[in-house]
C-alpha positions in Angstrom: 24.4 -13.6 22.1 22.7 -13.2 25.5 23.5 -9.5 25.5 22.2 -9.1 22.0 19.0 -10.9 22.8 18.5 -8.7 25.9 19.0 -5.6 23.9 16.1 -6.5 21.6 13.7 -7.5 24.4 11.8 -4.3 23.8 10.9 -5.5 20.3 9.4 -8.7 21.6 7.3 -6.6 24.0 6.1 -4.4 21.1 5.3 -7.4 18.9 3.4 -9.3 21.6 1.5 -6.1 22.6 0.3 -5.3 19.1 -0.7 -9.0 18.5 -2.9 -9.0 21.7 -4.2 -5.5 20.7 -5.4 -6.9 17.4 -7.4 -9.5 19.1 -9.6 -6.8 20.7 -11.1 -6.2 17.2 -12.3 -9.8 16.6 -16.0 -8.8 17.0 -15.7 -5.4 15.4 -17.3 -4.4 12.1 -15.9 -6.2 9.0 -16.4 -5.3 5.4 -17.4 -7.3 2.4 -13.7 -8.4 2.1 -14.5 -10.8 5.0 -17.0 -12.6 2.7 -14.5 -12.3 -0.2 -11.9 -14.3 1.7 -14.4 -16.8 3.2 -15.6 -17.5 -0.4 -12.0 -18.0 -1.5 -11.6 -20.5 1.3 -14.6 -22.4 0.0 -13.5 -22.2 -3.7 -10.0 -23.5 -3.1 -11.2 -26.2 -0.7 -14.3 -27.5 -2.6 -13.2 -27.2 -6.2 -10.4 -28.7 -8.3 -7.6 -26.5 -9.4 -9.1 -26.3 -12.9 -12.2 -24.4 -11.6 -10.7 -22.0 -9.2 -10.6 -19.1 -11.7 -13.9 -20.0 -13.4 -16.1 -20.2 -10.3 -18.6 -17.3 -10.3 -21.6 -18.4 -8.2 -20.7 -15.5 -5.9 -19.9 -12.0 -7.1 -16.6 -12.3 -5.0 -14.7 -14.3 -7.5 -11.0 -15.3 -7.0 -8.9 -12.4 -8.5 -5.6 -12.8 -6.7 -2.5 -14.6 -8.2 -2.2 -18.4 -7.8 0.1 -18.4 -4.8 -2.4 -16.5 -2.7 -5.0 -19.0 -3.8 -2.8 -21.7 -2.4 -2.5 -19.8 0.8 -6.3 -19.8 1.0 -6.3 -23.5 0.4 -3.8 -24.0 3.2 -5.9 -21.9 5.6 -9.0 -24.0 4.5 -7.3 -27.1 5.8 -7.3 -25.6 9.2 -10.7 -23.9 8.8 -12.5 -27.2 8.4 -11.7 -28.1 12.0 -13.3 -24.9 13.2 -16.5 -24.7 11.3 -16.8 -26.8 8.1 -19.9 -24.8 7.0 -17.7 -21.8 6.1 -16.2 -23.9 3.3 -19.5 -24.5 1.5 -19.8 -22.6 -1.8 -23.5 -22.1 -1.4 -23.2 -20.6 2.1 -22.9 -17.0 1.0 -22.4 -14.3 3.6 -21.8 -16.9 6.3 -20.3 -15.4 9.4 -20.7 -17.7 12.4 -18.8 -16.8 15.6 -16.3 -19.7 14.9 -15.8 -18.4 11.3 -15.2 -14.8 12.5 -12.8 -16.0 15.1 -10.9 -18.2 12.7 -10.6 -15.5 10.0 -9.6 -12.8 12.4 -6.9 -15.1 14.0 -5.6 -16.1 10.6 -4.7 -12.5 9.9 -3.1 -12.1 13.3 -1.0 -15.3 12.8 0.1 -14.5 9.3 1.2 -11.1 10.6 4.1 -12.9 12.2 5.9 -12.6 8.9 5.4 -8.8 9.1 6.8 -8.7 12.6 9.9 -10.6 11.5 10.3 -8.2 8.5 9.9 -5.2 10.7 12.7 -6.5 13.0 15.0 -7.0 10.0 14.3 -3.4 8.8 15.1 -2.1 12.3 18.5 -3.9 12.0 19.2 -1.9 8.8 18.9 1.5 10.3 22.0 3.7 9.9 22.7 6.0 12.9 25.7 8.1 13.9 25.4 7.3 17.6 22.6 5.4 19.2 21.0 7.1 22.3 21.2 5.2 25.6 17.5 5.4 26.2 15.7 2.7 24.2 12.6 4.8 23.6 14.8 7.4 21.8 16.6 4.9 19.5 15.8 5.1 15.8 15.2 1.3 15.7 12.6 1.6 18.4 10.8 4.4 16.7 10.8 2.5 13.4 9.4 -0.6 15.1 6.5 1.4 16.5 5.8 3.1 13.2 5.7 -0.3 11.5 4.1 -2.6 14.0 1.5 -0.1 15.3 0.8 1.5 11.9 -2.7 2.9 12.0 -3.5 2.0 8.4 -2.6 -1.6 8.8 -4.5 -1.9 12.0 -7.8 -0.7 10.6 -7.5 -2.2 7.1 -6.5 -5.7 8.2 -8.0 -6.1 11.6 -11.3 -4.2 11.4 -12.1 -3.8 7.7 -10.4 -7.2 7.0 -7.6 -8.1 4.7 -4.2 -9.8 4.7 -2.0 -6.8 4.0 0.3 -7.3 6.9 1.3 -10.7 5.6 1.9 -9.3 2.1 3.8 -6.2 3.4 5.9 -8.7 5.4 7.3 -10.0 2.1 7.9 -6.5 0.8 9.7 -5.2 3.8 11.8 -8.3 4.2 12.7 -8.1 0.6 13.7 -4.4 1.1 15.7 -5.4 4.2 17.6 -8.0 2.2 18.5 -5.5 -0.5 19.7 -3.0 2.2 21.9 -5.8 3.5 23.1 -6.4 -0.1 21.6 -9.9 -0.1 20.1 -9.3 -3.5 19.2 -12.9 -4.5 17.2 -13.4 -1.4 15.5 -10.0 -2.0 14.7 -10.9 -5.6 13.2 -14.3 -4.5 11.0 -12.7 -1.8 9.7 -10.1 -4.3 9.0 -12.7 -7.0 6.9 -14.6 -4.4 5.2 -11.4 -3.4 4.2 -10.6 -7.0 2.5 -14.1 -7.2 0.6 -13.4 -4.0 -0.8 -10.0 -5.0 -0.2 -8.3 -8.3 -0.6 -4.8 -7.0 3.1 -4.9 -6.1 3.7 -4.6 -9.8 3.6 -0.9 -8.9 7.2 -1.1 -7.6 8.5 -3.8 -10.0 10.3 -1.3 -12.2 12.4 -0.1 -9.2 13.4 -3.7 -8.5 14.2 -4.5 -12.1 16.5 -1.5 -12.8 18.2 -1.7 -9.4 19.0 -5.4 -9.6 20.2 -5.1 -13.2 22.4 -2.2 -12.4 23.7 -3.0 -8.9 23.9 -6.8 -9.1 24.6 -7.6 -12.7 27.4 -5.0 -13.2 30.3 -5.5 -10.8 32.4 -2.4 -11.5 32.1 1.2 -12.6 34.5 3.6 -14.2 36.1 6.3 -11.9 33.5 8.8 -13.1 30.7 6.5 -12.1 29.6 5.5 -15.6 28.9 1.9 -16.6 31.9 -0.3 -17.5 30.2 -2.7 -19.9 33.0 -5.2 -19.6 32.0 -5.7 -15.9 28.6 -7.2 -16.9 28.2 -10.6 -15.2 25.9 -12.8 -17.3 25.9 -15.5 -14.7 24.4 -13.1 -12.2 21.7 -12.2 -14.6 21.1 -15.9 -15.2 20.8 -16.5 -11.5 18.3 -13.6 -11.1 16.3 -14.8 -14.2 16.2 -18.3 -12.9 14.8 -17.2 -9.6 12.0 -15.1 -11.1 11.1 -17.6 -13.9 11.0 -20.5 -11.4 8.6 -18.7 -9.0 6.3 -17.7 -11.9 6.5 -21.2 -13.4 5.5 -22.7 -10.1 2.7 -20.3 -9.7 1.2 -20.1 -13.2 2.6 -23.3 -14.7 -0.4 -25.5 -13.9 -2.8 -23.0 -15.4 -0.6 -22.7 -18.5 -0.7 -26.5 -18.8 -4.5 -26.4 -18.6 -4.8 -23.6 -21.2 -6.3 -21.2 -18.6 -3.7 -18.5 -18.5 -5.9 -16.0 -20.3 -8.7 -16.7 -17.9 -6.5 -16.1 -14.9 -5.1 -12.9 -16.4 -8.6 -11.6 -17.1 -9.4 -12.0 -13.4 -6.3 -10.3 -12.3 -6.7 -7.2 -14.6 -10.4 -6.4 -14.9 -10.1 -3.1 -16.8 -13.9 -2.7 -17.0 -14.0 -1.6 -13.3 -13.4 2.0 -14.3 -10.9 4.8 -13.7 -11.7 5.2 -10.0 -12.7 2.9 -7.2 -16.2 3.1 -5.6 -14.9 6.0 -3.6 -11.9 7.7 -5.0 -8.4 7.1 -3.9 -6.7 10.4 -3.1 -4.8 10.7 -6.4 -4.5 12.7 -9.6 -7.7 11.3 -10.9 -9.6 12.4 -7.8 -8.4 15.9 -8.5 -9.4 15.5 -12.2 -12.8 14.0 -11.4 -13.4 16.6 -8.8 -12.6 19.4 -11.3 -15.0 17.7 -13.7 -17.8 17.8 -11.1 -17.1 21.4 -10.2 -17.1 22.4 -13.9 -20.4 20.5 -14.4 -22.0 22.3 -11.5 -20.7 25.7 -12.7 -21.8 25.0 -16.2 -25.4 24.3 -15.1 -25.4 27.4 -12.8 -24.2 29.6 -15.7 -26.7 27.8 -18.0 -23.9 26.7 -20.3 -24.9 23.1 -19.8 -28.3 21.3 -19.4 -28.5 19.2 -16.2 -30.6 16.6 -18.0 -27.8 16.1 -20.5 -25.2 15.3 -17.8 -24.5 11.7 -16.6 -26.4 10.9 -13.5 -24.1 11.0 -10.4 -21.1 10.5 -12.7 -18.1 9.2 -10.8 -19.8 9.5 -7.4 -22.4 6.8 -7.6 -20.6 4.5 -5.2 -20.4 1.8 -7.8 -17.5 0.0 -9.4 -18.1 0.5 -13.1 -17.0 2.3 -16.3 -18.2 5.9 -16.3 -17.8 9.0 -18.4 -16.8 12.4 -17.2 -19.4 15.1 -17.6 -17.2 17.9 -19.0 -13.6 16.9 -19.2 -12.4 14.2 -21.6 -12.7 10.7 -20.2 -9.5 8.9 -19.3 -8.7 5.5 -21.0 -6.5 2.9 -19.4 -3.7 3.6 -21.9 -3.5 7.2 -20.7 -3.1 6.2 -17.1 -0.3 3.8 -18.1 1.5 6.5 -20.1 1.2 9.0 -17.2 2.6 6.4 -14.7 5.5 5.6 -17.0 6.4 9.2 -17.5 6.2 9.8 -13.7 8.6 7.0 -12.8 11.0 7.4 -15.6 13.3 10.1 -14.0 13.6 7.9 -10.8 14.5 4.9 -12.9 17.1 6.8 -14.8 18.5 8.1 -11.6 18.9 4.6 -10.1 20.5 3.3 -13.3 23.2 6.0 -12.9 23.9 5.0 -9.4 25.2 1.4 -9.0 26.0 1.7 -5.3 23.1 3.1 -3.3 20.7 0.8 -1.6 18.9 3.9 -0.1 18.5 5.2 -3.6 16.7 2.0 -4.5 14.4 2.5 -1.5 13.7 6.1 -2.6 13.0 4.9 -6.2 10.7 2.2 -4.9 8.7 4.9 -3.0 8.5 7.1 -6.1 7.3 4.1 -8.2 4.6 3.3 -5.6 3.4 6.9 -5.4 3.5 7.4 -9.1 1.4 4.3 -9.6 -1.0 5.4 -6.9 -1.3 8.9 -8.3 -1.8 7.9 -12.0 -2.8 4.3 -12.1 -6.1 2.8 -13.3 -8.7 1.9 -10.7 -6.5 2.5 -7.7 -7.7 1.4 -4.3 -7.3 3.9 -1.4 -5.6 1.2 0.7 -2.6 1.2 -1.8 -1.3 4.3 -0.1 0.3 1.9 2.5 2.6 0.8 -0.2 4.4 4.1 0.2 3.8 4.9 3.8 5.3 1.8 5.3 8.7 1.8 3.4 9.0 5.6 3.9 9.1 4.9 7.7 12.6 3.5 7.2 13.9 6.7 5.6 11.9 8.9 8.1 14.0 7.7 11.1 17.3 8.4 9.2 16.6 11.8 7.6 15.0 15.0 8.8 13.6 15.9 5.4 12.2 12.4 4.8 10.7 12.6 8.3 8.8 15.7 7.2 7.5 14.0 4.1 6.5 11.0 6.1 4.4 13.1 8.5 2.5 14.8 5.6 2.0 11.5 3.7 1.1 9.3 6.6 -1.3 11.8 8.1 -2.9 12.5 4.8 -2.9 8.9 3.6 -4.2 7.5 6.9 -7.1 10.0 7.1 -8.0 9.0 3.5 -8.8 5.5 4.9 -11.4 6.9 7.3 -14.4 6.2 5.1 -13.6 2.5 5.1 -15.0 2.4 8.7 -18.4 4.2 8.5 -20.3 2.5 11.3 -20.9 4.5 14.5 -19.4 1.9 16.7 -16.0 2.2 15.0 -16.0 6.0 15.0 -14.3 6.4 18.4 -11.8 3.6 17.6 -10.6 5.1 14.3 -10.4 8.6 15.7 -8.5 7.5 18.8 -6.1 5.2 16.9 -5.4 7.9 14.3 -4.8 10.6 16.9 -2.5 8.4 19.0 -0.4 7.2 16.0 -0.1 10.7 14.6 0.9 12.3 18.0 3.5 9.6 18.4 4.9 10.1 14.9 5.2 13.8 15.3 6.7 13.5 18.8 9.1 10.6 18.2 10.4 11.9 14.8 10.7 15.4 16.2 12.9 14.2 19.0 15.0 12.1 16.7 15.8 15.1 14.4 15.6 17.8 17.1 19.1 19.2 16.4 18.4 19.7 12.7 15.4 22.0 13.0 11.6 21.8 12.5 10.3 18.9 10.4 7.5 20.9 8.8 7.3 24.3 7.1 4.5 26.7 7.9 2.6 25.8 4.7 2.6 22.1 5.6 1.4 22.9 9.1 -1.5 24.9 7.7 -2.4 22.1 5.3 -2.5 19.5 8.1 -4.6 21.8 10.2 -7.0 22.1 7.2 -7.1 18.3 7.2 -8.4 18.4 10.8 -11.1 20.9 9.7 -12.1 18.5 6.8 -12.3 15.7 9.3 -14.6 17.6 11.7 -16.8 18.7 8.8 -17.1 15.3 7.2 -17.4 13.1 10.4 -19.4 15.3 12.7 -21.1 18.3 11.0 -22.2 16.8 7.7 -24.2 13.9 9.2 -26.3 16.5 11.0 -26.8 18.7 8.0 -29.7 18.8 5.5 -27.3 18.0 2.7 -26.9 14.4 4.0 -29.8 13.1 1.8 -29.2 15.2 -1.3 -25.4 14.9 -1.5 -24.5 11.6 0.3 -21.1 11.3 -1.4 -20.0 14.9 -0.7 -17.8 13.8 2.3 -16.1 11.2 0.2 -15.4 13.7 -2.5 -14.1 16.3 -0.1 -11.9 13.7 1.7 -10.4 12.3 -1.6 -9.8 15.7 -3.2 -8.2 17.3 -0.1 -6.0 14.3 0.6 -5.0 14.1 -3.0 -3.3 17.4 -2.6 -1.1 16.1 0.3 -0.2 12.9 -1.5 0.7 14.8 -4.7 2.8 17.2 -2.6 4.7 14.4 -0.9 5.4 12.8 -4.3 6.9 16.0 -5.6 9.0 16.5 -2.4 10.4 13.0 -2.7 11.4 13.7 -6.2 13.0 17.0 -5.1 15.2 15.1 -2.5 16.2 12.6 -5.2 17.3 15.4 -7.5 19.2 17.2 -4.8 21.0 14.0 -3.8 22.0 13.5 -7.5 23.4 17.0 -7.6 25.5 16.5 -4.5 26.9 13.3 -5.9 27.9 15.0 -9.1 29.7 17.8 -7.2 31.6 15.1 -5.3 
């Protein structure tokens, strides 16, 4: 045991180092999400349970599932010993030094779950022969890619959110499935869904995988399903876990007749197709094409500028809008596109009972499909694919190449979240350091298998650097700054959407190739 503990001492150093590093951002810029969570502390502390999802004195109403609301209530019990004024409902936009310190440290402390989950994921790495040098070990590289992930650092510890805590549940659940401890994995994911419902993106992968791999105990020699091997008691165990968690979470609101009110807060479809600035997905490409066609139509005098919606899709507001030229997209259309995009991955995992890595790949495809085609997707949701892909990246050269494209593109798409001059050098330096490490470490891991990127991918990523220079340094000095203030956001989202879409297609290609190899065997 002593030898084992000593061999993992490097992980402790990484974890302590990143925790101390996060504390450097305590007095950095924070977004409106800081006030969102302060208000949720006040709601859950000051009001009875029956009013949590009805309170609307602030525009930042409670819109996370009940288990996260209980987390906020637990944090509020500690917060009252720091500065009780932060728990007053009428104290809007309150940010005393004590409040800032408490909320920042609450994120750092809840990240302990993410640190534990990262260690469990590192234990799941498959390698032929581990190098003697610790810095070259796949587990060390994975630990750095997870613990020091650029996106998590800026989103949680500058912009302000609790994604590390939430992704801790996801990665720990993934680790348990990779270890074939499926009931624990199902429990963790059920809890996660009741903490933040955005993880419904990957729920289909969990459902099909658990039904196929856990509830069917044997296959025929050709790999097809042997229906006689279906284990109803296993299905009952899984169902009991999921139902129990949801009953614990939503049960009180069902008893009070408030389920519809809670659901309306969780799924506000009136927010529109795109977020205030577009996530780099298919709808960014669609909306960008709409803007281009509108401008071209006016130039060619095929359209009257006065007849077009004012600043459609780029007004910086969260609202329902109409496209100017192309047909507007209803929520049902986004749902249909998402289902069609994930269906081949789900069929593939249904045909493969044994294959925990296939489950992870299916999870990634579900995450990216939902990101690309979902309704009102937030740009931060790209981390739902980037973080799990880190596991595959240290095991496979091809996945490492996909990771480099997706992480570089997805991380840069988060740049507009930090728009104050003081944070410019921070985000640039952190992004550059993380990207250089990713390229170097993964390149060394897979050195014997050839280059990780093809020339086309290299050209695309160099183009991303050009977009960054134009948007961050040239545009603020140009005369277009006043006339077209959202042009950098549009350019960033559209260009990054190309890289995210490409990564999605490459992941599907690797899935199909692995299926063909399995058939040949």
